[in-house]
PAZAPA-4460 file (N, C-alpha, C; in steps of 0.05 Angstrom, whole numbers, plus 32768, in hexadecimal, padded with zeros to 4 digits):
% residues 345
    n_x    n_y    n_z   ca_x   ca_y   ca_z    c_x    c_y    c_z   seq   type   mol
   812D   745C   757E   8143   7464   7574   8158   745E   7589     1      M     A
   815A   7469   7595   8176   7463   75B2   8177   7445   75B9     2      A     A
   8168   7441   75C1   8156   7424   75C2   8166   7415   75B8     3      V     A
   8159   740F   75A2   816A   7409   758A   8186   7409   7581     4      Q     A
   818F   7417   758A   81B5   7417   7582   81C4   7413   7596     5      L     A
   81B2   740F   75AE   81BC   7406   75C3   81B7   73DC   75C1     6      D     A
   819C   73DC   75BA   819D   73C1   75B7   81BE   73B7   759C     7      D     A
   81BA   73C1   758F   81C8   73C4   7570   81E0   73CA   757B     8      A     A
   81E6   73D5   7596   8209   73C9   7596   8213   73B9   75A9     9      A     A
   81F0   73AA   75C3   81F7   738B   75CE   81FC   7384   75BD    10      D     A
   81E4   7384   75AD   81F3   7368   7590   8208   736D   758A    11      K     A
   8220   7380   757D   8233   7381   756B   8243   7379   7579    12      A     A
   8247   737A   7596   8256   737B   75AE   8267   7360   75B5    13      A     A
   8274   7359   75BC   827A   733E   75BC   8276   7343   75D8    14      P     A
   826F   7315   75DE   8258   730C   75F1   8278   7304   7604    15      R     A
   828C   7307   7605   8293   72FC   7615   82B3   7316   761A    16      T     A
   82B2   730D   763F   82C7   7326   7639   82DD   731D   7643    17      G     A
   82EB   7320   765A   8307   730E   7668   82F8   7300   767C    18      K     A
   8307   72E2   767B   8303   72D4   7690   82E3   72C8   767C    19      G     A
   82D8   72CC   7663   82C1   72B9   7657   82A6   72CA   766B    20      D     A
   82B9   72DA   767B   829C   72F6   768A   8289   72FE   7678    21      A     A
   826B   7303   767C   825C   731B   7664   8265   7329   7667    22      P     A
   826E   7344   7658   8272   735D   7660   8263   7371   7668    23      P     A
   826A   7385   7664   8256   7395   7679   8249   73A7   7665    24      A     A
   8229   73A2   766B   8218   73AC   765C   820F   73D1   765A    25      R     A
   820A   73D7   764A   8209   73FC   764E   81F2   7400   7660    26      R     A
   81E9   7416   7668   81DB   7425   767A   81D4   7417   769A    27      G     A
   81FF   740A   7699   820F   7409   76A7   81FE   73F1   76C1    28      G     A
   81FA   73D2   76B0   81F1   73C3   76B3   8207   73B0   76A8    29      R     A
   8218   73A3   76BD   8225   738B   76C7   8226   737A   76BD    30      G     A
   823F   7363   76CE   8231   7349   76CA   8227   7341   76F5    31      A     A
   8228   7357   7703   8216   7346   771E   8202   7355   770D    32      G     A
   81FE   734D   7735   81D2   734F   7732   81D6   7376   7742    33      S     A
   81E7   7370   7743   81E1   7399   774F   81DF   73AB   773F    34      S     A
   81D9   73A4   772D   81D9   73BA   7711   81F3   73D3   7713    35      G     A
   820C   73D5   7728   8214   73E9   772D   822C   73EB   7710    36      T     A
   8231   7401   770F   8247   73FE   76ED   825C   7408   76F6    37      P     A
   8262   73E8   76E8   828E   73F0   76F0   829C   7407   76EF    38      S     A
   82AF   7405   76FD   82BC   741B   76FE   82CF   7422   76DE    39      A     A
   82D2   7432   76D7   82E5   7431   76BF   8303   7428   76C5    40      P     A
   8311   741C   76B0   8329   7422   76BC   8338   7428   76B7    41      T     A
   834B   7432   76CF   8363   7450   76D6   837D   743A   76BF    42      R     A
   8388   744A   76A8   839E   7447   769E   83BC   7454   76B4    43      R     A
   83D9   743C   76BC   83DE   744C   76CE   83F7   7455   76AF    44      T     A
   840D   745C   76BE   841E   7460   76A5   843F   7457   76BB    45      T     A
   8450   7448   76B1   845B   743A   76BE   847A   7453   76C4    46      S     A
   8485   7454   76D8   84A0   7465   76CF   84AF   746C   76BF    47      A     A
   84BE   7458   76BB   84C5   7450   769A   84C2   7460   7687    48      P     A
   84A7   7455   7689   849B   7471   7672   8492   748F   7673    49      A     A
   8492   7496   769D   8493   74AF   7699   84A3   74C1   76A1    50      R     A
   84C0   74B3   769F   84D9   74B9   76A1   84E1   74BB   7682    51      R     A
   84D8   74B2   766D   84DE   74AE   764B   84E4   74CF   763F    52      T     A
   84D2   74D9   764D   84CB   7500   763F   84EB   7508   764D    53      P     A
   84F0   7509   7665   8507   750C   7671   8523   7509   7662    54      Y     A
   851E   74F5   765B   8531   74F1   7650   8540   74F4   762D    55      L     A
   8532   74F9   762C   8528   7502   760D   8534   7516   7603    56      L     A
   852D   7530   7622   853D   7545   7624   8556   7550   7637    57      L     A
   8563   7534   763E   857C   7537   7649   858E   7542   763D    58      L     A
   858D   7535   761D   85A7   7540   7614   85A9   7559   7605    59      P     A
   8585   7568   7604   8586   757A   75FC   858F   7590   7611    60      A     A
   8586   758F   7629   858E   7597   7648   85A3   7593   7648    61      L     A
   85B6   7586   763F   85D1   7588   7645   85E9   7599   7635    62      L     A
   85DF   7594   7621   85E7   75A9   760B   85E7   75C7   760C    63      A     A
   85CA   75C5   7623   85CB   75E1   7617   85D3   75EB   7638    64      T     A
   85D6   75D8   764E   85E2   75ED   765E   85FF   75E5   7659    65      A     A
   8612   75D0   764A   862A   75DB   7641   862B   75EE   7636    66      V     A
   861E   75F3   761A   8629   75FF   7606   861F   7628   760D    67      F     A
   8607   7627   7618   85FF   763B   7625   85F9   7646   763D    68      L     A
   85F2   7629   7652   85FA   762F   7676   861B   7642   7682    69      G     A
   8625   762E   7673   8643   7621   7684   864D   7655   767D    70      W     A
   8648   7648   7661   8657   7673   765B   8642   768A   765D    71      P     A
   862D   7685   765F   8619   7697   7673   8620   76A0   768F    72      M     A
   862D   7681   7699   8633   7688   76BD   864D   768F   76C0    73      V     A
   8662   7690   76A6   867F   7696   76A4   867B   76BB   76A0    74      R     A
   8662   76BE   768C   8665   76D9   7692   8657   76DD   76A4    75      N     A
   864C   76D6   76B2   863C   76EB   76C4   864E   76F1   76DB    76      L     A
   8663   76DD   76E4   867C   76E4   76F3   868B   76F8   76E4    77      L     A
   8693   76FC   76C6   86A0   7708   76BD   8694   7733   76C3    78      L     A
   867A   772E   76C4   8669   774A   76BE   8676   7753   76E1    79      S     A
   8684   774A   76F2   8677   7753   770E   8698   7758   770C    80      F     A
   86BC   774F   76F8   86BD   775F   76F1   86CB   7772   76F3    81      Q     A
   86E3   7772   76F6   86F3   7796   76E8   870C   7785   76DC    82      N     A
   8704   7780   76BE   870E   7771   76B4   871E   777A   7692    83      L     A
   8736   7788   768F   874A   7796   7680   874F   7786   7677    84      N     A
   8767   7793   7666   877D   7791   765F   8792   7787   7676    85      M     A
   8792   778B   7696   87A9   7790   769B   879F   7773   76A1    86      K     A
   878B   776E   76B5   8782   7760   76C5   8781   7745   76AD    87      E     A
   8776   7746   76A1   877E   7726   768A   879B   7726   7685    88      L     A
   87AE   7737   7678   87C3   772D   767C   87DE   771C   769C    89      I     A
   87CD   7730   76AC   87D4   7726   76C3   87CF   7712   76D6    90      Q     A
   87C4   7701   76CF   87A5   76F5   76D1   8793   76FC   76F2    91      H     A
   8791   7714   76E8   877F   7726   7706   8770   7721   770A    92      L     A
   8764   7717   7725   8740   771B   772E   8738   7730   7733    93      T     A
   872E   7744   7721   872A   7760   773A   870C   7762   7740    94      D     A
   86FB   775A   7758   86D6   7760   774C   86DA   7771   7758    95      W     A
   86C1   7779   7745   86B5   7792   7748   8694   779E   775C    96      R     A
   868E   7785   775C   8671   7780   775D   865B   7787   7754    97      G     A
   864D   779E   7751   8636   77A2   7743   863B   77B9   773A    98      T     A
   8659   77C8   7734   866A   77D3   7731   8666   77E8   770D    99      G     A
   8665   77CC   76F2   8663   77C9   76E9   8641   77D0   76D9   100      N     A
   8631   77C2   76E8   860F   77D4   76E4   8609   77E1   76F2   101      Y     A
   861D   77F4   7707   860E   7816   770C   861F   7822   76F4   102      Q     A
   862C   7816   76F2   8637   782B   76D1   8632   7827   76BE   103      E     A
   8627   7819   76BA   8612   780C   76A1   85F5   781D   76A1   104      I     A
   85FB   7815   76B6   85D4   781C   76B2   85DA   783C   76B5   105      L     A
   85E6   784D   76C7   85E7   785B   76C8   85F4   7875   76AF   106      G     A
   85F5   7868   76A1   85FF   7876   767E   85E7   787F   766F   107      S     A
   85EF   789B   7660   85E3   789C   7657   85DB   7887   762F   108      E     A
   85F5   7881   762D   8606   787D   7617   85E6   7867   7612   109      Q     A
   85ED   784F   762B   85DE   782D   762B   85BB   783A   7622   110      F     A
   85AC   7851   7630   8599   784C   7630   8594   785F   7614   111      W     A
   85A3   786B   7602   85A6   786D   75ED   859B   785E   75D8   112      R     A
   85B4   7850   75DC   85B9   782E   75D1   85A3   7823   75DC   113      V     A
   858D   781C   75F6   857C   7810   75F2   856C   7817   75E7   114      T     A
   8562   782D   75E0   854A   783B   75D9   854A   7833   75B9   115      S     A
   8563   7838   75AD   856D   7838   759E   8567   7814   7586   116      R     A
   856C   7809   759E   8570   77EF   7598   8552   77E2   7594   117      T     A
   853A   77EF   75A9   852C   77E0   75AC   8511   77EA   758F   118      V     A
   8518   7816   7588   8511   7816   756D   8514   7805   755F   119      V     A
   852C   77FE   7558   853D   77EC   7539   852D   77D3   7542   120      F     A
   851D   77C8   754D   851E   77A6   7553   84F7   77B0   7545   121      T     A
   84F2   77C9   7556   84DD   77C0   7550   84D4   77CB   7530   122      A     A
   84DD   77DE   7520   84DA   77E1   7504   84DE   77D4   74F0   123      V     A
   84F1   77C8   74FB   84FD   77B2   74EB   84F0   7793   74E7   124      N     A
   84DF   778B   7505   84CD   777D   7503   84B6   7780   74FA   125      V     A
   84AC   779F   74F9   8492   77A1   74EB   8491   779F   74CD   126      V     A
   849D   77A1   74C5   84AC   779E   749F   84B5   7786   74A2   127      L     A
   84C6   7772   74AE   84CB   7756   74A8   849D   774B   74A4   128      I     A
   8494   7759   74BF   8480   773F   74B7   846A   774F   74A9   129      M     A
   8467   7760   749F   8454   776C   748E   8459   775F   746D   130      V     A
   8474   777D   746E   8481   7763   744F   8475   7749   7445   131      L     A
   8480   7730   7468   8486   771A   7468   846B   770E   7456   132      G     A
   845B   7718   7467   843C   770C   7463   842E   7712   7447   133      V     A
   843A   772E   743E   8436   773A   7431   843B   771F   741A   134      L     A
   8455   771D   7415   845C   7705   73F7   8452   76E4   7403   135      I     A
   8453   76E1   741B   8440   76CA   742B   842C   76D0   7418   136      G     A
   8421   76DD   741A   83FF   76DA   740C   83FE   76E5   73F2   137      L     A
   8417   76EA   73E5   841F   76DB   73C3   841B   76CF   73BD   138      L     A
   8438   76BF   73C7   8436   76A4   73C1   841D   768D   73C0   139      L     A
   8415   768F   73D4   83F4   768D   73D8   83F4   768A   73BD   140      A     A
   83E8   7696   73B4   83DB   76AB   739B   83E7   769E   7383   141      R     A
   83FE   76A6   7385   8411   769B   7368   8409   767B   735D   142      L     A
   840F   767C   7341   840D   7665   7336   8423   7657   7333   143      G     A
   8421   763B   732D   843D   762F   7341   8453   7629   732C   144      T     A
   8455   7639   7314   847A   763B   7307   8484   7655   7320   145      T     A
   8474   7671   7321   846E   7681   7317   847F   7688   7343   146      V     A
   8471   7672   7355   8473   7670   736B   8487   7665   737A   147      R     A
   8497   764F   7365   84AB   764C   7369   84BD   7658   7360   148      L     A
   84C0   765A   7356   84DB   7677   7348   84D6   7686   7362   149      V     A
   84C7   7694   7369   84C5   76A5   7383   84D6   76A0   7397   150      L     A
   84D1   7680   73A0   84CE   766E   73B2   84E6   7671   73B1   151      S     A
   84F9   7662   73A0   8512   765C   73A3   8525   7681   73A1   152      A     A
   8515   7691   739F   852F   76A9   739D   8526   76A8   73BC   153      A     A
   8513   76A2   73BE   8513   76AC   73E6   8522   769C   73F1   154      L     A
   8519   767E   73EB   8534   766F   73F1   8552   766F   73F5   155      V     A
   8561   7683   73E2   857D   7687   73DB   857D   769C   73E6   156      L     A
   8570   76AF   73EF   8573   76D8   73F8   8570   76BF   741F   157      A     A
   8565   76AE   7428   8564   76A8   7442   8589   7690   7442   158      W     A
   858C   767E   742F   85A6   766F   7438   85B3   7688   7425   159      A     A
   85BE   7696   742B   85D1   76AC   7421   85D8   76AE   7441   160      M     A
   85F5   76AA   7443   8607   76B5   7461   8604   76D3   746C   161      P     A
   8603   76C9   7482   85F6   76EF   7481   860E   76FF   7485   162      V     A
   862E   76F6   7486   8646   7708   7483   863D   7713   745A   163      I     A
   8638   76FA   7448   863C   76FA   7431   8629   770C   7425   164      A     A
   861C   7708   7432   85F6   7720   7430   85FD   773C   7437   165      A     A
   860B   773D   744C   8614   7759   744E   862A   7765   7445   166      T     A
   8642   7758   7445   865C   775B   742A   8646   7768   740E   167      T     A
   8635   7761   7409   8626   775B   73EE   8610   7779   73F2   168      V     A
   860C   7780   7403   85F7   778F   7404   8611   77B3   7408   169      F     A
   8630   77AD   7418   8638   77C5   7413   864B   77CF   73FB   170      Q     A
   864E   77BF   73E7   864E   77B7   73CA   863E   77CC   73C2   171      W     A
   861D   77C1   73C2   8601   77CA   73BA   85FE   77F7   73B6   172      L     A
   8602   77F8   73E1   8607   780A   73E6   8626   781C   73E2   173      F     A
   863A   7809   73D1   8646   781E   73E1   8650   783F   73CB   174      D     A
   8659   784E   73D6   8656   7868   73D2   865D   7874   73B4   175      S     A
   867A   7860   73AF   867E   785F   7393   867F   784D   7379   176      R     A
   8683   7837   738A   866F   781D   736E   8656   7814   737A   177      Y     A
   8650   7824   7382   8634   7812   738D   8629   7812   7378   178      G     A
   8609   77FA   737B   85FD   77F8   735D   85E1   780C   7363   179      V     A
   85DF   780E   7383   85BA   7821   738A   85D3   783E   737F   180      V     A
   85EA   7840   737F   85E5   7865   7380   85E6   786B   7359   181      N     A
   85EF   7850   735D   85F0   7859   7337   85D0   7851   7328   182      W     A
   85BB   7845   7336   85A6   7845   732D   8597   785F   7337   183      V     A
   859F   7867   7354   8597   787B   7355   8597   7897   7346   184      L     A
   85B6   789B   733D   85C3   78AE   732B   85B8   78AB   7314   185      D     A
   85B1   788B   7306   85A5   7890   72E0   8584   7893   72F1   186      R     A
   857B   7898   72FC   8559   7894   72F5   8566   78BE   730B   187      L     A
   856C   78C9   730D   856F   78EA   7310   8571   78F1   7325   188      G     A
   857F   78E5   7336   8582   78EE   7354   85A8   78E7   734A   189      W     A
   85AA   78FF   733D   85BD   790A   7342   85DA   7915   7360   190      H     A
   85D3   791B   736D   85D9   791F   7388   85E1   7902   7392   191      S     A
   85D0   78E9   738B   85D9   78CD   7397   85ED   78C1   738C   192      M     A
   85F3   78C5   7388   8613   78BF   7370   8627   78B6   7375   193      A     A
   8632   78C3   7394   8646   78B3   73A0   8638   78C1   73B9   194      H     A
   8624   78BF   73BA   861B   78BC   73D5   8624   78AA   73F3   195      Y     A
   8623   78B7   7403   8632   7893   7421   8621   7892   742A   196      D     A
   8612   7870   7423   85FF   7873   7437   8609   7866   7450   197      W     A
   861B   7866   745A   8626   7859   7472   8635   787E   747C   198      V     A
   862B   789B   747A   8636   78AD   7488   861D   78B6   7498   199      G     A
   860F   78AA   749C   8605   78C0   74AC   85E9   789D   74BF   200      S     A
   85DE   78A7   74D7   85D0   7893   74E6   85BC   788E   74D2   201      Q     A
   85A8   789E   74CF   858A   7891   74C0   8599   7889   74A4   202      L     A
   85AA   7881   748F   85B9   7877   747F   85B8   7854   747D   203      S     A
   85C5   785A   7493   85E1   7846   74A0   85C0   7831   74AE   204      T     A
   85B6   783C   74BF   85A1   7828   74CC   8588   7825   74AB   205      F     A
   858A   782F   7498   8575   782C   747A   858C   781B   746B   206      F     A
   859F   781C   7465   85AB   77FA   7466   85A3   77E0   7472   207      V     A
   85AD   77EE   7492   85A9   77DB   74A0   8589   77CB   749D   208      I     A
   8581   77DB   74A1   855D   77D5   74A1   8555   77C2   7486   209      T     A
   8562   77CD   746D   855D   77B5   7459   8569   7793   7455   210      V     A
   8578   77A0   7458   8593   7780   7466   8586   7773   7473   211      L     A
   8581   7778   7488   8570   7765   749E   854B   7761   7497   212      I     A
   8546   7770   7483   8526   776F   7482   8528   7754   7464   213      V     A
   853D   7753   7455   853F   7751   743D   8554   772E   744E   214      W     A
   8550   7734   745C   855C   7716   746C   8544   7708   747C   215      Q     A
   8544   770A   7474   8530   7709   7499   850B   76FA   7481   216      S     A
   84FD   7713   746C   84F2   7711   745F   84E6   76EC   7451   217      L     A
   84F4   76D8   7455   84F4   76BD   7445   84E9   76B4   745A   218      P     A
   84F6   76B5   7475   84E7   76A1   748E   84CC   76A3   748D   219      F     A
   84C6   76C0   748C   84A6   76CA   748F   8494   76C1   747F   220      V     A
   849D   76BC   7461   8490   76C1   7448   8491   76A6   7440   221      A     A
   84A5   7691   744D   849C   767C   743B   8483   7665   7453   222      L     A
   849A   7670   7468   8481   7661   7481   846D   766F   7479   223      N     A
   8463   7680   748A   8445   7693   747C   8432   7682   7458   224      L     A
   8446   7682   744F   843B   766B   7436   843A   764F   7437   225      Y     A
   8447   7642   7448   843B   7627   744D   842F   762F   7467   226      A     A
   842B   7641   747A   8412   7637   748A   83F5   7640   747E   227      A     A
   83EB   764B   745E   83D8   7659   745D   83CF   7632   744B   228      T     A
   83E1   762B   743E   83D2   7610   743E   83C6   7600   7447   229      T     A
   83D0   760A   7466   83BD   75EF   747A   839E   7605   7481   230      T     A
   8398   760B   746A   837C   7619   7472   8369   761F   7464   231      I     A
   835A   7601   7468   8347   75FB   7459   8331   7613   7440   232      P     A
   833D   760F   7425   832A   761A   7414   8312   7631   7419   233      K     A
   82FF   7610   742F   82E5   7622   742D   82E0   7634   7435   234      E     A
   82FC   763F   7448   82ED   7652   7460   82F1   766E   7445   235      L     A
   830D   766D   7438   830A   7681   7421   82EC   767B   7414   236      Y     A
   82E1   7666   740D   82CF   766B   73F9   82BC   7676   7406   237      E     A
   82A6   766D   741E   829E   767B   742F   82A0   7699   7435   238      A     A
   82B4   76A8   743B   82BD   76BB   7441   82AF   76D3   741C   239      A     A
   82B5   76C9   740A   82B5   76D1   73EE   829E   76D5   73EC   240      R     A
   828D   76BB   73F2   8270   76BB   73F3   8264   76D1   73F8   241      M     A
   8263   76CE   7410   8266   76E7   742D   8271   770B   7416   242      D     A
   8271   770F   7404   827E   7718   73F5   8298   7730   7404   243      G     A
   829D   771F   741D   82BD   772B   7426   82D1   772E   7416   244      A     A
   82E5   7740   7414   82F6   774E   7404   830E   7746   740D   245      G     A
   8324   7751   7401   8340   773C   7403   8353   7740   741E   246      T     A
   8342   7759   7423   8354   7766   7448   8337   775B   7458   247      W     A
   8320   7750   7450   8312   7746   7465   830E   7729   7465   248      K     A
   831E   7717   7452   8324   7709   7452   833A   76F3   746A   249      V     A
   8344   7716   745F   8363   770F   7469   8362   770B   7490   250      F     A
   834F   7725   749B   834A   7726   74BF   833D   7715   74BE   251      T     A
   8327   7704   74AA   8310   76FE   74B0   831A   76DC   74B8   252      S     A
   8332   76D1   74A8   832A   76B8   7496   8349   76B4   74AC   253      V     A
   8362   76BE   7494   837A   76B3   749B   8383   76B9   74AE   254      T     A
   838A   76D9   74B0   838E   76E3   74D3   838E   76CB   74E9   255      F     A
   837B   76CD   74EE   836B   76B9   750A   8377   768E   7503   256      P     A
   8370   769A   74EF   837C   767C   74E8   8394   7678   74EA   257      F     A
   83AB   7681   74E8   83BE   7689   74EB   83DB   7698   7501   258      L     A
   83BB   76A1   750B   83C2   76B8   751E   83E2   76B0   752E   259      K     A
   83ED   768E   7547   83F2   767D   754C   840F   767B   7538   260      P     A
   840A   7679   751F   8423   7687   750C   8439   76A1   751C   261      F     A
   8420   76B2   750B   842D   76D6   750F   8433   76D8   7526   262      F     A
   8420   76C3   753F   8435   76D1   755B   844A   76C2   7561   263      L     A
   8459   76AA   7556   846B   76A5   7556   847E   76A3   754F   264      A     A
   8476   76B0   752F   848E   76B5   7514   849B   76D7   7520   265      T     A
   8485   76F0   7529   8490   7702   7539   849F   770A   7553   266      T     A
   8495   76EE   7567   84AB   76F7   7579   84C9   76E3   756E   267      F     A
   84CD   76CF   755F   84E0   76C6   755A   84EE   76E9   7540   268      L     A
   84EB   76F3   7533   84ED   770B   752A   84F6   7722   753D   269      E     A
   84EF   7723   754A   84F9   7733   7565   850E   7737   7567   270      I     A
   8517   7711   7576   852A   770B   757D   853D   770D   7572   271      I     A
   853A   7703   7557   855C   7704   7546   8551   7721   753B   272      W     A
   8542   7734   7531   8550   774C   753B   855B   775B   7551   273      V     A
   8553   7751   7560   855A   7767   7573   8580   7752   7574   274      F     A
   858A   7739   757F   85A5   773A   7580   85B5   773D   755F   275      K     A
   85A6   774B   7544   85AC   774C   7535   85D2   775F   7539   276      A     A
   85EB   774E   752D   8605   7751   7537   8614   775A   751D   277      F     A
   8618   774D   7504   862F   7749   74F3   8622   7759   74DD   278      P     A
   85F9   7755   74D4   85F6   776E   74C3   85FE   7787   74C7   279      Q     A
   8608   7797   74EB   860C   77B3   74F1   8624   77B6   74F9   280      I     A
   8639   779B   7502   864F   77A5   7505   865F   77A5   74E0   281      F     A
   8655   7795   74DE   865D   7793   74BE   865F   77B0   74AB   282      A     A
   8641   77B7   74AB   863B   77D0   7497   8647   77E1   749D   283      I     A
   864B   77F2   74B6   865E   7801   74D3   866D   7805   74E4   284      N     A
   866C   77F0   74EA   8673   77E8   750A   866F   77FC   7517   285      Q     A
   8644   77F2   751E   8643   7806   7522   8644   782B   7527   286      G     A
   8656   7837   7517   864E   784F   7510   8641   7864   7501   287      G     A
   8637   7878   74F2   8652   7883   74FF   864E   788D   7511   288      P     A
   8665   788E   7528   8668   789D   753F   865D   788D   7551   289      D     A
   8658   786C   7554   864C   7857   7558   8620   786A   7560   290      R     A
   8622   7877   7547   8601   787B   754D   85F6   7868   7542   291      L     A
   85FD   784E   7543   85DC   783F   752D   85F0   7822   7542   292      T     A
   85F8   7825   7558   85FF   7821   7565   85E5   77FF   757A   293      E     A
   85E8   77E4   7575   85D3   77DD   7589   85DD   77D1   759D   294      T     A
   85C8   77BE   75B2   85DB   77B6   75C1   85EF   77A9   75C7   295      L     A
   85E3   7798   75AB   85F8   777F   75A8   8617   7787   75A2   296      P     A
   8615   779B   758A   862C   77AF   7583   863C   77B9   759F   297      I     A
   8627   77CA   75A7   8630   77D6   75C5   8643   77CB   75D4   298      Y     A
   8631   77A6   75E3   8645   77A1   75E9   8668   778E   75E5   299      A     A
   8660   778A   75CB   8678   777C   75B9   8691   7799   75B2   300      F     A
   8684   77B7   75B0   8692   77C7   75B5   86A3   77D3   75D0   301      T     A
   8695   77CF   75ED   86A0   77CB   75FF   86B1   77B2   7612   302      E     A
   86A8   77A7   760B   86B1   778C   7619   86D1   7785   75FF   303      G     A
   86D6   7786   75E4   86E0   777C   75E4   86FC   7792   75CC   304      V     A
   86E0   77AF   75C0   86ED   77C0   75AF   8704   77D3   75CC   305      G     A
   86F8   77D6   75DE   8705   77E8   75F1   8714   77D9   7605   306      N     A
   870C   77C4   7600   871C   77A6   7612   8705   77AB   763D   307      L     A
   86FE   77BD   7639   86E6   77BA   764B   86D5   779B   765B   308      H     A
   86E0   7783   7659   86E1   776E   7656   86C5   775D   766D   309      F     A
   86CB   7779   767D   86B3   776F   7695   869A   7788   7692   310      G     A
   86A3   77A0   7680   868C   77AD   767B   8677   77A4   766A   311      M     A
   8688   7793   7649   8682   7788   763B   8668   7774   764A   312      G     A
   866D   775E   765A   8664   7744   765D   8645   774E   766E   313      A     A
   864C   7761   7678   8630   7774   768B   861F   7785   7675   314      A     A
   8625   778A   765F   861B   7793   764E   8608   7780   763D   315      I     A
   8619   776A   7639   860C   774F   7630   85F9   774C   7638   316      S     A
   85FF   773C   7659   85E1   7739   766E   85CD   7753   766A   317      L     A
   85CA   7769   7667   85B8   7773   7672   85B0   7776   764F   318      L     A
   85BA   7774   7635   85A3   7767   7625   85A2   7752   7621   319      T     A
   859F   773B   762F   8594   7734   7631   857A   7729   763F   320      I     A
   8582   7741   765D   855D   773F   7670   8557   775C   7653   321      V     A
   855B   7763   7644   8545   777C   7638   853C   776E   762B   322      V     A
   853D   775B   760F   8540   7740   7600   8523   773A   761A   323      L     A
   8531   7728   762E   8510   771B   763B   8506   7730   7648   324      L     A
   850E   7745   764F   84E9   7757   764E   84D9   775B   763C   325      A     A
   84E9   7767   7627   84CD   7767   7608   84C3   774B   7608   326      M     A
   84DC   7737   75FF   84C7   771F   75F2   84B4   771A   7614   327      T     A
   84B4   7721   7632   84A2   7711   7642   8487   772A   763F   328      A     A
   8488   7747   7632   8485   7752   7629   8462   774F   761B   329      Y     A
   8473   7744   7600   846A   7734   75F2   845E   7720   75EB   330      Y     A
   8468   770F   7601   845D   7704   760A   8443   76FF   7619   331      L     A
   843D   7712   762B   842B   7710   7646   840A   771C   7629   332      R     A
   8421   7731   761F   8404   773A   7606   83F3   7726   75FA   333      L     A
   83FD   7712   75F3   83F4   7700   75E5   83EB   76EA   75F6   334      T     A
   83ED   76E1   7609   83E0   76D8   7612   83C0   76E0   7625   335      F     A
   83CB   76F3   7623   83AA   7709   762C   83A4   7706   760C   336      K     A
   83A7   770A   7602   8399   7705   75E9   8387   76E6   75E6   337      Q     A
   839D   76DD   75EF   839B   76C0   75EA   8375   76BB   7609   338      E     A
   837E   76C7   761A   8363   76B8   762C   8352   76CC   7625   339      Q     A
   8350   76E7   760F   8337   76EC   7612   832F   76E7   75F8   340      R     A
   832F   76D3   75DF   8325   76C7   75D4   831D   76A6   75E3   341      E     A
   832D   769E   75F7   831A   7685   7607   8311   7694   760E   342      E     A
   830C   76A0   7618   82F5   76B4   762F   82DD   76BF   761C   343      N     A
   82E4   76BA   7601   82CE   76C5   75E7   82CC   76E8   75EE   344      G     A
   82D8   76FB   75F9   82DA   7711   75F3   82E7   7722   75E0   345      L     A
***
């Protein structure tokens, strides 16, 4: 059979090559009498073609250097200075070296705010991912009309500006005229009729968490639903025929197939929640008594609020370092998991 396929291929092949010479035959028999197989032709890429990707990246790199790199350099220089209102008005440059960093790292307030920020980020990301995945899977199961209505509601929530959404939540949780207190009072919790939601640390964090989760759910849910449409339906049918339930189908089909989506989305949500500023500041400016300050709020309060611009610059750079450490740890776990899967462990 193999000989017949080779003969048929030889008959179908053109009988002339370059310069009317017969092409090389299968089995290494070329035009020459030596029987030595002809060497494969190497395709060489020209120098302009090799430079094309770098030229395409050049505008983005220049924009990043101008709008991000240069401010970062200026902020780094500022973090080594003792710049208060006096130095700012008199245009003085008082170099302090690493004094700002030593003072910040030796402060208990910085470490309390750092641990608070990490816990706040972890809680929000877990809630966002769990609820977003559930809504995304729900979208995949709904009918066309209901799915369009729910998708439109998610898009509207996602499209609302951050400050506008924060203002709406301030009215919802207002102690005197808020809808939340009115509903709770009508349901029988009369002690909540005039409850001050921003009067304590936990209740303020509750309002901020509800706001951030509400704003983040559409991104996860819509992207997950779009990703589920790429999974072959035959996999679900095979899992159902094997007697798999809903949870088993998710863990054996959906999650393995969409694992890159989960990893990338979780990574993006960690960054987005960690650097959340307008929601926390607009709700209660890090209060009460600075108990809801996260690292971005702490940097702003010290730098702009207390007019310690050098300290604020140092805190902002340390915030970036903490965020990079968290993301590096997360990426390290991700790479380890990928290596285990490649090795079949």
